[in-house]
C-alpha positions as CSV (number, residue, x, y, z in Angstrom):
1,M,-13.6,12.4,40.0
2,N,-10.1,12.7,41.2
3,K,-10.2,9.0,42.4
4,Y,-11.7,8.2,39.0
5,I,-9.0,10.1,36.9
6,T,-6.1,8.5,39.3
7,F,-7.4,5.2,38.8
8,L,-7.4,5.5,35.1
9,A,-4.3,6.9,34.7
10,F,-2.9,4.0,36.9
11,A,-4.8,1.8,34.5
12,M,-3.5,3.0,31.5
13,L,0.0,2.7,32.9
14,F,-0.5,-0.9,33.8
15,F,-1.6,-1.8,30.4
16,Q,1.0,0.4,28.7
17,S,3.5,-1.5,30.5
18,F,2.1,-4.8,30.0
19,A,2.2,-4.1,26.5
20,Q,5.7,-3.2,26.2
21,Q,6.8,-6.3,28.2
22,K,4.8,-8.2,25.3
23,T,6.6,-6.1,22.5
24,Y,9.7,-8.0,20.7
25,W,12.9,-6.5,21.2
26,Q,16.6,-7.6,20.5
27,Q,20.1,-6.4,21.5
28,H,22.3,-4.6,18.9
29,A,26.4,-5.0,18.7
30,D,28.5,-3.3,16.3
31,Y,32.4,-4.4,16.4
32,T,35.3,-2.9,14.8
33,M,38.2,-4.9,15.0
34,D,41.7,-4.9,13.6
35,I,43.8,-8.1,13.8
36,D,47.3,-8.8,13.7
37,M,48.1,-12.3,12.8
38,D,51.2,-14.1,13.4
39,V,51.2,-17.4,11.0
40,E,54.7,-18.7,12.2
41,K,53.3,-18.7,15.9
42,Y,49.7,-19.2,15.3
43,Q,49.1,-16.2,17.6
44,F,47.4,-13.0,17.1
45,K,46.8,-9.6,18.5
46,G,43.6,-7.7,18.4
47,K,41.9,-4.4,19.1
48,Q,38.1,-4.4,19.5
49,K,35.5,-1.3,19.8
50,L,32.0,-2.6,20.3
51,I,29.3,-0.2,20.7
52,Y,26.3,-1.8,22.5
53,T,22.6,-0.9,22.6
54,N,20.0,-1.8,25.1
55,N,16.9,-2.4,23.5
56,S,15.5,-4.4,26.1
57,P,13.5,-3.3,29.1
58,D,15.8,-3.7,31.6
59,E,18.6,-1.7,33.3
60,L,21.8,-3.8,32.8
61,K,24.7,-3.7,35.7
62,E,26.5,-6.4,33.7
63,V,27.3,-7.9,30.5
64,F,28.9,-11.3,29.3
65,Y,31.4,-12.1,26.9
66,H,32.3,-15.8,25.3
67,L,36.1,-16.5,25.1
68,Q,35.7,-19.8,23.2
69,F,39.3,-20.5,22.4
70,N,39.8,-21.1,26.0
71,A,37.9,-24.3,25.9
72,F,40.9,-25.7,24.0
73,Q,43.3,-25.9,27.1
74,P,44.1,-29.2,29.2
75,G,41.1,-29.4,32.4
76,S,38.6,-27.0,30.4
77,D,34.9,-27.9,30.8
78,M,34.8,-29.2,27.1
79,D,38.0,-31.4,28.4
80,I,36.3,-32.8,31.2
81,R,33.2,-33.5,29.7
82,L,34.8,-35.3,26.9
83,Q,36.5,-37.7,29.3
84,N,33.0,-38.5,31.3
85,I,30.3,-38.4,28.5
86,P,29.6,-42.0,27.8
87,D,30.2,-41.8,23.7
88,P,33.0,-39.0,23.7
89,D,33.0,-37.4,19.8
90,S,35.6,-39.7,18.3
91,R,37.4,-36.9,16.1
92,M,38.2,-35.3,19.7
93,M,39.4,-38.5,21.3
94,V,43.3,-39.9,21.0
95,N,44.2,-43.7,21.9
96,K,47.2,-43.6,24.3
97,G,47.2,-47.2,24.9
98,T,48.0,-50.2,22.6
99,T,46.0,-51.7,19.9
100,Q,45.3,-54.9,22.6
101,S,44.8,-52.3,25.6
102,P,43.4,-49.2,24.2
103,D,43.1,-46.2,26.5
104,F,41.2,-43.2,24.6
105,V,41.4,-39.9,26.2
106,S,40.7,-36.4,24.9
107,R,42.8,-34.7,22.5
108,I,42.5,-31.4,24.4
109,A,44.1,-33.2,27.7
110,T,47.2,-33.9,25.3
111,L,47.9,-30.1,24.2
112,Q,51.0,-28.5,24.9
113,P,51.4,-24.9,26.0
114,G,52.0,-24.0,22.3
115,E,49.4,-26.0,21.1
116,I,46.2,-24.6,23.1
117,G,44.0,-21.9,22.0
118,Y,43.2,-18.7,24.5
119,Q,42.0,-15.2,24.3
120,K,43.6,-12.9,27.0
121,I,41.9,-9.9,27.7
122,I,44.9,-7.2,28.0
123,S,42.6,-4.3,28.7
124,L,38.8,-3.5,28.7
125,K,37.3,0.0,29.0
126,Q,33.7,1.1,29.2
127,N,33.4,4.8,27.7
128,G,36.8,5.2,28.2
129,D,37.4,4.4,31.7
130,P,38.4,0.8,32.8
131,V,36.2,-1.8,34.2
132,T,36.4,-4.6,36.4
133,Y,35.5,-8.3,34.8
134,E,35.9,-12.2,36.0
135,I,36.8,-15.1,33.5
136,Y,34.9,-18.5,34.2
137,G,36.6,-20.6,31.6
138,T,34.9,-19.5,28.2
139,I,32.7,-16.8,29.7
140,M,33.8,-13.5,31.0
141,K,31.5,-11.5,33.4
142,V,31.9,-7.3,33.1
143,S,30.2,-5.5,35.8
144,L,29.5,-2.0,34.3
145,N,31.2,1.3,35.9
146,K,27.6,2.6,35.5
147,P,24.4,0.8,34.6
148,L,23.0,0.7,31.1
149,S,19.5,2.0,30.7
150,P,17.0,0.6,28.3
151,G,17.5,2.5,25.2
152,Q,21.2,3.9,26.0
153,K,24.2,2.8,23.9
154,T,27.8,2.3,25.6
155,T,31.2,1.5,24.2
156,F,33.5,-1.0,25.1
157,E,37.0,-0.8,23.8
158,M,39.2,-4.2,24.4
159,D,42.7,-5.1,23.5
160,F,43.3,-8.9,23.3
161,E,45.5,-11.5,22.6
162,G,44.7,-14.9,21.1
163,Q,46.5,-18.4,19.8
164,V,45.0,-20.6,17.4
165,P,44.9,-24.2,18.9
166,L,45.4,-27.3,17.0
167,V,42.1,-28.3,15.4
168,I,40.4,-30.2,18.0
169,R,36.7,-29.5,16.9
170,R,35.3,-26.9,14.0
171,A,38.2,-24.0,14.7
172,G,42.2,-24.1,14.8
173,R,45.3,-24.6,12.7
174,N,46.3,-27.3,10.3
175,N,43.7,-29.4,10.1
176,A,43.7,-33.0,8.5
177,D,43.3,-31.4,4.9
178,G,46.3,-29.1,5.7
179,V,44.3,-26.1,6.0
180,A,46.5,-23.4,8.0
181,L,43.8,-21.3,9.7
182,S,40.3,-21.9,10.7
183,M,39.3,-19.0,12.7
184,A,35.8,-19.5,14.0
185,Q,35.0,-18.8,17.6
186,W,38.2,-16.4,17.5
187,Y,37.1,-13.3,19.2
188,P,35.7,-12.1,22.5
189,K,32.1,-12.4,21.8
190,L,29.3,-10.3,23.6
191,A,26.8,-13.1,24.8
192,E,23.1,-12.3,24.1
193,Y,21.0,-11.0,26.4
194,D,17.1,-11.8,25.5
195,H,13.5,-12.0,26.9
196,E,14.7,-15.1,28.9
197,G,17.7,-13.2,30.4
198,W,21.4,-13.7,29.7
199,Q,22.3,-16.3,27.6
200,V,26.0,-17.2,29.0
201,N,26.2,-21.0,28.2
202,D,29.9,-22.2,28.7
203,Y,31.3,-23.5,25.3
204,I,31.1,-27.3,25.7
205,A,30.4,-28.6,22.4
206,R,28.3,-27.5,20.0
207,E,25.8,-24.8,19.4
208,F,25.8,-21.0,19.5
209,Y,24.0,-17.8,20.1
210,G,24.8,-14.2,19.2
211,V,23.9,-10.3,19.4
212,W,22.5,-9.3,15.6
213,G,24.9,-6.2,14.7
214,D,27.4,-4.9,12.1
215,F,31.2,-6.0,11.9
216,D,33.9,-4.0,10.3
217,V,37.4,-6.4,10.6
218,T,40.3,-5.7,9.3
219,I,43.1,-8.4,9.5
220,H,46.9,-7.9,8.7
221,I,48.2,-11.6,7.5
222,D,51.3,-12.8,5.6
223,K,51.0,-11.7,1.6
224,D,50.8,-15.2,0.7
225,Y,47.6,-16.2,2.4
226,T,44.2,-16.1,0.8
227,I,41.0,-15.5,3.2
228,G,37.6,-16.3,3.0
229,G,34.8,-15.9,5.0
230,T,32.4,-13.5,6.5
231,G,31.4,-10.0,4.8
232,Y,32.5,-8.1,1.9
233,L,35.8,-7.3,0.8
234,Q,36.6,-3.8,0.6
235,N,39.7,-3.4,-0.9
236,P,40.1,-6.3,-3.3
237,Q,42.6,-4.5,-5.4
238,E,45.0,-4.4,-2.6
239,V,44.8,-8.3,-1.9
240,G,44.7,-9.9,-4.8
241,H,44.1,-13.6,-4.6
242,G,41.2,-13.8,-7.1
243,Y,39.1,-11.2,-5.4
244,E,40.1,-7.9,-7.7
245,D,38.6,-6.8,-11.0
246,T,40.9,-7.9,-13.7
247,N,40.2,-4.6,-15.3
248,K,41.7,-3.0,-12.8
249,K,45.6,-2.9,-11.7
250,L,46.6,-4.2,-8.5
251,K,47.9,-2.0,-5.9
252,L,49.5,-4.1,-4.0
253,P,51.4,-2.4,-0.6
254,K,54.7,-3.0,0.4
255,G,55.9,-5.2,3.0
256,D,55.8,-9.0,4.1
257,K,51.7,-8.4,5.0
258,L,48.7,-7.5,3.5
259,S,45.6,-5.9,5.3
260,W,42.2,-7.3,4.4
261,H,39.3,-5.3,5.1
262,F,35.6,-6.6,5.5
263,I,32.3,-5.3,6.3
264,A,29.7,-7.7,7.3
265,P,26.1,-6.1,8.0
266,D,23.2,-7.4,9.9
267,V,25.0,-10.8,11.2
268,H,25.2,-12.0,14.4
269,D,29.0,-14.0,14.2
270,F,32.0,-13.3,12.1
271,T,34.2,-16.1,10.7
272,W,37.3,-16.6,8.5
273,A,39.4,-19.2,7.1
274,A,43.2,-18.6,5.5
275,D,46.0,-20.6,3.5
276,P,48.9,-19.8,1.3
277,D,47.6,-22.8,-1.2
278,Y,43.9,-21.9,-1.6
279,I,42.4,-22.1,-4.9
280,H,39.8,-19.4,-5.1
281,D,36.9,-19.9,-7.5
282,K,33.9,-17.5,-8.0
283,V,30.5,-17.9,-9.8
284,M,27.4,-15.8,-9.6
285,G,24.2,-17.4,-8.1
286,E,20.9,-16.4,-8.2
287,N,19.8,-12.4,-7.1
288,D,23.4,-11.6,-8.2
289,V,24.6,-13.3,-5.0
290,E,28.8,-14.1,-5.4
291,L,29.5,-17.6,-4.4
292,H,33.2,-18.3,-3.4
293,F,34.8,-21.6,-3.1
294,F,38.1,-21.8,-1.2
295,Y,39.8,-25.5,-1.4
296,K,43.4,-26.9,-1.4
297,N,45.3,-28.5,-4.4
298,D,46.5,-31.4,-2.8
299,K,44.7,-34.1,-4.6
300,P,43.5,-33.9,-8.4
301,E,40.3,-36.0,-7.6
302,V,39.4,-33.5,-4.8
303,V,39.9,-30.6,-7.1
304,E,37.8,-32.2,-9.5
305,N,35.1,-32.8,-7.2
306,W,35.3,-28.9,-5.6
307,K,35.3,-27.7,-9.4
308,Q,32.0,-29.6,-10.0
309,L,30.3,-28.0,-6.7
310,P,29.5,-24.3,-7.8
311,E,27.0,-25.7,-10.4
312,K,25.2,-27.8,-7.4
313,T,25.6,-24.6,-5.3
314,Q,23.6,-22.4,-7.6
315,K,21.0,-24.5,-7.6
316,L,20.5,-25.2,-3.9
317,L,20.6,-21.4,-3.6
318,A,17.7,-21.2,-5.9
319,Y,15.8,-24.1,-4.2
320,F,16.1,-22.2,-0.9
321,N,15.1,-19.1,-2.1
322,K,12.0,-20.6,-3.4
323,H,11.1,-23.1,-0.7
324,I,12.2,-20.6,2.5
325,G,12.7,-17.0,1.2
326,Q,15.1,-15.0,-0.4
327,Y,18.9,-14.9,0.7
328,P,19.2,-11.2,1.5
329,Y,23.4,-11.1,1.2
330,K,25.2,-10.6,-1.9
331,Q,28.1,-13.1,-0.9
332,Y,28.5,-16.8,0.6
333,S,31.6,-19.1,0.5
334,V,32.2,-22.5,0.8
335,I,35.6,-22.9,2.5
336,Q,37.6,-26.5,3.0
337,G,38.4,-25.7,6.7
338,G,37.7,-26.8,10.3
339,D,36.2,-30.3,10.7
340,G,33.4,-31.8,9.0
341,G,30.8,-29.0,7.9
342,M,29.8,-26.1,10.3
343,E,27.8,-23.0,9.3
344,Y,28.7,-19.4,10.1
345,A,27.9,-16.2,8.8
346,M,27.5,-15.9,4.9
347,C,29.9,-19.0,4.8
348,T,30.6,-22.3,5.7
349,F,33.5,-24.9,6.8
350,I,33.8,-27.9,5.0
351,T,36.5,-30.6,5.1
352,G,37.4,-33.2,2.6
353,G,36.0,-33.7,-0.8
354,E,37.1,-37.0,-1.9
355,K,33.5,-37.9,-2.7
356,L,31.4,-35.4,-4.8
357,G,28.2,-36.7,-3.6
358,S,29.0,-36.0,0.1
359,L,30.6,-32.6,-0.9
360,I,27.3,-31.4,-2.2
361,G,25.4,-32.9,0.6
362,T,27.2,-31.0,3.3
363,T,27.1,-28.1,1.1
364,A,23.6,-28.3,0.7
365,H,23.1,-29.1,4.9
366,E,25.5,-26.0,5.5
367,L,24.1,-23.3,2.8
368,A,20.6,-24.4,4.4
369,H,21.5,-23.1,7.9
370,S,22.3,-19.7,6.4
371,W,18.4,-19.6,6.7
372,F,17.8,-21.9,9.9
373,Q,19.6,-20.6,12.5
374,F,21.4,-17.8,10.7
375,L,18.6,-15.6,9.5
376,L,16.1,-17.2,11.7
377,A,18.6,-17.0,14.7
378,S,16.9,-19.2,17.1
379,N,19.2,-20.1,20.2
380,E,20.4,-23.2,19.5
381,T,22.0,-23.9,22.5
382,K,18.4,-24.6,23.8
383,H,16.2,-25.6,20.8
384,S,18.9,-27.4,18.6
385,W,16.2,-29.2,16.9
386,M,15.1,-26.0,15.4
387,D,18.5,-25.3,14.0
388,E,19.7,-29.0,12.8
389,G,16.2,-30.3,12.2
390,F,14.8,-27.4,10.2
391,T,17.9,-27.9,8.2
392,S,18.2,-31.6,7.9
393,Y,14.4,-31.6,6.3
394,I,15.0,-28.6,4.0
395,S,18.3,-29.8,2.7
396,D,17.0,-33.3,2.2
397,A,14.5,-31.8,0.1
398,A,16.7,-29.9,-1.9
399,M,19.1,-32.6,-2.6
400,N,16.3,-34.6,-3.8
401,E,15.1,-32.0,-6.4
402,V,19.0,-30.8,-7.2
403,M,20.4,-34.7,-7.2
404,D,17.2,-36.0,-8.8
405,Q,17.2,-38.6,-6.3
406,K,13.5,-39.6,-6.9
407,K,12.8,-40.4,-3.3
408,E,8.9,-40.5,-2.3
409,L,9.9,-39.4,1.5
410,P,13.1,-37.4,1.3
411,N,14.0,-37.6,4.8
412,E,12.9,-41.3,5.4
413,S,16.5,-42.1,7.3
414,D,15.6,-39.6,9.7
415,Y,12.5,-41.9,10.6
416,N,14.6,-44.8,11.1
417,R,17.1,-43.3,13.2
418,Y,14.5,-42.0,15.4
419,F,13.0,-45.5,15.7
420,Y,16.4,-46.8,16.3
421,L,16.6,-44.2,19.1
422,V,13.5,-44.9,20.7
423,N,14.4,-48.5,20.7
424,T,17.5,-47.9,22.9
425,G,15.6,-46.2,25.5
426,Q,18.4,-43.4,25.6
427,E,15.7,-40.4,24.0
428,E,15.6,-37.3,26.0
429,P,12.9,-34.5,25.1
430,L,14.1,-32.0,22.2
431,T,13.5,-29.3,25.4
432,T,16.9,-30.6,26.4
433,Y,20.0,-28.2,26.0
434,A,22.3,-29.1,23.1
435,D,25.2,-29.6,25.8
436,H,23.3,-31.4,28.4
437,F,21.8,-34.4,26.6
438,E,23.3,-37.8,28.6
439,Y,24.3,-39.3,25.3
440,N,25.9,-37.6,21.8
441,F,23.9,-40.0,19.9
442,S,20.7,-39.1,21.5
443,Y,21.7,-35.4,21.0
444,G,22.2,-36.1,17.0
445,V,19.4,-37.9,16.6
446,S,16.9,-35.7,18.5
447,S,18.4,-32.5,17.1
448,Y,18.7,-33.6,13.8
449,N,16.5,-36.3,13.0
450,K,13.3,-36.0,15.4
451,G,13.7,-32.5,14.7
452,S,13.8,-33.1,10.6
453,I,10.4,-35.1,11.6
454,F,8.8,-32.2,13.3
455,L,8.1,-30.6,9.9
456,S,7.5,-33.6,7.6
457,Q,5.2,-34.8,10.1
458,L,3.7,-30.9,10.6
459,G,3.0,-31.5,6.8
460,Y,1.2,-34.7,7.6
461,V,-0.9,-33.3,10.1
462,I,-1.8,-29.8,8.6
463,G,-0.9,-30.7,4.8
464,K,1.9,-30.2,2.7
465,E,1.1,-27.0,0.8
466,N,-0.1,-25.7,4.8
467,L,3.4,-26.6,5.5
468,D,5.2,-25.3,2.7
469,N,3.1,-21.7,3.3
470,T,4.2,-21.9,7.0
471,L,8.2,-21.9,6.4
472,L,7.8,-19.3,3.8
473,K,5.6,-17.2,6.3
474,Y,7.9,-18.0,9.2
475,F,11.0,-16.6,7.3
476,E,9.2,-13.4,6.3
477,D,7.9,-12.6,10.0
478,F,11.0,-13.9,11.8
479,K,14.2,-13.3,9.7
480,F,16.8,-11.0,11.7
481,T,15.2,-11.9,14.5
482,H,15.3,-14.7,17.2
483,P,12.3,-17.1,16.6
484,T,11.6,-19.5,19.4
485,P,9.7,-22.7,19.2
486,N,6.1,-21.0,19.8
487,D,6.7,-18.6,16.6
488,I,6.6,-21.8,14.6
489,K,3.7,-23.3,16.0
490,R,2.0,-20.2,15.8
491,T,2.8,-19.7,12.1
492,A,1.5,-23.0,11.4
493,E,-1.8,-22.1,13.3
494,K,-2.3,-18.9,11.3
495,V,-1.6,-20.5,8.0
496,S,-3.5,-23.5,8.5
497,G,-6.2,-22.6,11.3
498,I,-5.6,-25.7,13.3
499,Q,-4.5,-25.7,16.9
500,L,-1.3,-27.6,17.3
501,N,-0.3,-27.1,21.2
502,W,-0.6,-30.6,21.6
503,Y,1.6,-31.4,18.9
504,M,4.2,-29.3,20.7
505,N,3.6,-30.9,24.1
506,Y,4.0,-34.4,22.8
507,W,6.7,-34.1,20.1
508,V,8.8,-31.4,21.8
509,N,8.2,-31.8,25.5
510,S,8.0,-35.3,26.0
511,T,9.3,-38.5,24.6
512,K,5.8,-40.3,24.3
513,V,5.6,-42.2,21.3
514,I,3.1,-42.7,18.2
515,D,1.7,-46.3,18.0
516,Y,-1.5,-46.6,16.0
517,A,-3.1,-50.1,15.0
518,V,-5.5,-51.8,13.0
519,R,-7.3,-53.8,15.7
520,S,-10.0,-55.7,13.8
521,I,-12.0,-56.1,10.8
522,K,-15.5,-57.4,10.4
523,D,-17.6,-57.2,7.6
524,Q,-17.9,-53.5,7.0
525,T,-16.7,-52.5,10.5
526,I,-13.2,-51.3,11.3
527,T,-11.8,-51.0,14.6
528,L,-8.7,-48.9,15.4
529,E,-6.5,-48.3,18.3
530,R,-4.4,-46.1,19.9
531,K,-1.5,-47.7,21.6
532,G,1.5,-45.4,22.2
533,A,0.8,-42.4,24.3
534,M,0.9,-39.5,21.7
535,P,-2.3,-38.9,19.8
536,M,-2.3,-38.0,16.2
537,P,-5.0,-37.6,13.3
538,I,-5.1,-40.5,11.2
539,D,-4.9,-40.9,7.2
540,L,-6.8,-44.4,6.6
541,M,-6.9,-46.3,3.3
542,V,-9.6,-48.8,3.0
543,T,-9.6,-51.4,0.1
544,Y,-13.0,-53.4,-0.3
545,Q,-13.7,-57.0,-1.3
546,D,-14.9,-55.7,-4.5
547,G,-11.3,-54.4,-5.3
548,S,-12.3,-50.8,-4.8
549,S,-10.6,-48.5,-2.4
550,E,-11.4,-45.3,-0.5
551,W,-9.2,-42.8,1.6
552,F,-10.3,-41.5,5.0
553,N,-9.4,-38.8,7.0
554,I,-10.0,-38.9,11.2
555,P,-9.1,-35.4,12.6
556,L,-7.7,-35.5,16.3
557,Q,-10.2,-33.5,18.2
558,M,-7.5,-31.3,19.8
559,M,-6.9,-29.9,16.3
560,Y,-10.5,-28.3,16.1
561,G,-10.4,-28.7,12.4
562,H,-8.7,-30.7,9.8
563,K,-6.0,-30.5,7.2
564,P,-7.3,-29.7,3.3
565,T,-7.8,-33.5,1.9
566,G,-9.5,-35.3,-0.8
567,A,-10.1,-38.0,1.6
568,K,-13.8,-38.4,3.3
569,V,-13.3,-36.8,6.8
570,L,-14.9,-38.6,9.5
571,D,-15.8,-37.9,13.0
572,C,-12.9,-36.6,15.3
573,W,-11.1,-38.8,17.5
574,S,-10.5,-37.5,21.2
575,W,-7.4,-38.2,22.5
576,V,-8.6,-39.7,25.6
577,N,-10.3,-42.8,23.7
578,P,-8.3,-45.6,22.8
579,L,-10.4,-47.1,20.3
580,Y,-12.6,-45.7,17.1
581,T,-14.9,-47.5,15.0
582,I,-15.7,-47.1,11.4
583,K,-18.7,-48.1,9.8
584,T,-18.4,-48.7,5.9
585,Q,-21.0,-49.1,3.1
586,K,-19.1,-52.2,1.7
587,K,-17.1,-55.1,3.0
588,V,-13.5,-54.9,3.7
589,S,-10.7,-56.7,3.0
590,H,-7.9,-54.6,3.7
591,V,-6.7,-51.5,5.8
592,Q,-3.6,-49.4,6.3
593,I,-3.2,-46.5,8.3
594,D,-0.8,-44.0,6.7
595,P,0.4,-45.7,3.6
596,K,2.6,-42.7,3.0
597,N,4.5,-43.1,6.0
598,L,4.5,-39.6,7.2
599,M,3.6,-40.4,10.7
600,A,6.5,-41.4,13.1
601,D,4.4,-44.6,14.2
602,I,7.1,-46.7,16.2
603,D,5.5,-50.0,14.9
604,R,4.3,-49.7,11.3
605,V,3.9,-53.5,11.4
606,N,0.2,-53.3,13.2
607,N,-0.8,-50.4,10.9
608,T,-1.9,-53.1,8.2
609,M,-4.1,-55.8,8.5
610,I,-5.8,-57.9,5.6
611,K,-9.0,-59.8,6.3
C-alpha cells in the first residue's frame, strides 16, 4: 500500500511538472527612466530603474541587455556585415570613389567620433549592490549577484550615457528630412527570455523582440523642441506644443528645458522623436483614439500631403479594428523621422511625404504593425514573415478598400516578386533568421511577399471566410503575448477543421514550389499533373463544348477535409500521386486551374488547356 501511495505521489508530481512546462508564460519588465538631452552635442544622460519579474519556470543566473546604438560604430558587426553581404542596403552605403571608378563603403565606417552612436554604462546595481557585466558589441551580459528564482522580482538601477549617431538606419540625428532627433533603440533594453531561452541576437540590420512591461519616462529637452512618440503625455499644460487643453492655462516652467513625462502601459518598447520645427496635428479616431501627426514645414506640397493624411489614417484604423481586432491604446502617432518607415510602440517613423499615395501606403503598413508584431509580438528576429508578411497582407487589403483601388487580388504584386525570387535561385526557407539571409533581396521578398502569400494562399486552402475568422481569433487569443508559427497554424485548424501541418512544412520550412498543370483533355476525361514538389488542393473550372461551365474542388488528402465551397467536391488527391484523373458527364473544351490566381503556382501557363 505504501509503495502504491509513493508511486501515485510521484506520478502526480511528474504530470504536474509536465503540465507546468506546457503552460504559457512570459517575462515582465517595468522601466522608469529619467533622461537629460543635450541637443547641441546630441548626447544624453539617463537613469534607469528596471523591475524584472521572472515568470519562467527557470532559475536565472544572468540577464542580457541590448545596447543597439553601439552598432553605429566603425568595425561593429553591422558595419562588417554591410561590407560583406553581396547586396548591401544602398541607404547605408556611400560612394568614396569616382563616377568612373565607384568604391562603395559602409556609411558606418566613415563615422567620426562625434558622429557615432554609443550607450555607455556608468553604473549598474541589482537590489542596491553592484553587479559585474561584459559588453559584446550591442549585447551586455550581466551576472546576477543572486540567482533569480521562478516567481521572484529583482530591481536593476543603472546610470548610462548615450550619443545619437548620424542617421544610418531608422534612428539617429539630422536625417534627410531635417528631423533633429529620431530616438529608436536608444536606451539599454532588457533582452527577452522565453521558452527557447535568452533571445540575444546582435543588432545587425533589422527586426526586434522585447519584454512586455510598463514604461514611465521623463525627458528633459530644450524648450523649443516638440516630442512625439510612445505613451501618454502626463503634463501637457507644462509643455504645450499642441498637446495642452486650450481651455486651461499653460504652466510653463522657468529655464531652458522642458520636462516631458510619458507613461506607456503594456508595451515592449519606447520610442520618441523631437524637433524644434514640428507641426503637430491631432484628430480623433475610432473608439476615441487620439491620432497625432508630427511633420516638418519645409515644403508646401509635403505639408499639404500631411494635412490629408489624418482622414485616411482614421479609415485605416477602423479597417484594422474590424478585420484584426480592437486597437487597445488611446494614442497613436505618425511621425516624420528616421528613414523609410518603421513601426514602434504606439507610433511610427516615416520619412518624406512628397507623394501622397506613398505617404498613405507607408502609414497603412506601419499602422498595421501595431497588430502584427506589436500586439501579436512574435519573435521577428526568427519569424520575420509573421511580422512583415502578415502586415503586408492586411495593409494591402486596407489600401484596396480605403483608396478604392478595386483590385481583385490586393497583394498580387507579392506573388510576382515571389516568382521572381524563385527564378533567381536565391530563395531560402522562411525559417531563416532575419539577419542571416544570404541576400537582402531574398530576405525582403521572403519576409514581406512570401509571408503575405502565406495568408492569402491559406484563404485558398481553408476558405476566405475561415481566413478572416482565423485572424480575428488569432488576435483575440494571442494579443499581448509572443505567438509562434504554430499558434497561427493551430488557430486556422480550429477555425476551419482542416489539418495544416503539411502547409507549414512546405511553405515555411522549405523552398519547394507549387506547379500544377493540365496534362490532357480527351473527350470527357481530364488528367491533371503535379509537377512541383509542394502539394495543394485544387480549384478547377471546366468549360464544356456546349458552352456551360462547372467548378470542381479537389481536396488534398492530408487536409482531412475541405473548405466551404459551392463547387463540386471530388475525391482527395494524395501527395504521393503525381497524376489525377477526372471523368465528366459532358465533353470538355476548356480547363483552368485556380482561375483566381490565389495559389502561388510558379508556372501558370500550363494551368490552362483548350481542346
